[in-house]
Structure formats: structure tokens, C-alpha cells
N, C-alpha and C positions, 0 to 999 in steps of 0.2 A: 396521166400516169406519172408517178413519181420518178424522179432520177433517181438511181441507187448510188448510195455513197460506199466507197471500200476504203477501209482503214489497214495500214500495215504498220508493223512493228517489229523490231529486231530486238534479241537479248544478248550481250556478250558473254555473260558467264553465269550459270545459275548454280550456286555451291550447295544449296540444301536440296536439291531436284524437286522443287516444287514452284510451280506457277500459279499466282493467285490474280484473280481478274475481280476488279471491282466494278460491278456495273450501276451504281447509284444514280451515276448522270446521263444513263442512256434514255432516250426517249422509250415510252411502251411501245411493244412491238415483238415480232419474232427475229432472232437472229441466228446466224451459223457462224461457228468457230471451228476454222480449218487449222489443224496443226500439219507443217510440212517439214520435211527432211530431205534434203538434197533435190529440191524441186518435185518433190511428190506427196501427195496428201496421204498421211499416214492414219490421221483421226479426223473425223468429221461429226461434229455435235449440233444441233439445234437446241435453242432454249427462247423461253418467252419471259418477257419482263411485263 
């Protein structure tokens, strides 16, 4: 069984209200993106590369 890797990141200020995620360097597979606000998940999406 593969060990799952979890990556975290924070953004200080987003002036144009857009967040772009470049997935070019990710390995092929299925990924889950969770957007959190005040420690609660407000949006969850899954995508395949």
C-alpha cells in the first residue's frame, strides 16, 4: 500500500480573487483539492491528471 502524501500551502493576499494551480509537475493520478475557511472545508473537488 502506498503512503499518501499531503501538501499544504497558504496564501497571504490574493488581489485579483483568482487562484491558479499549475499541475504540470504532478505525477499521473487522481487528486483531491480542498478549499478551507476557518478550519472548515467549503469546497472539495477531485481531478485526474
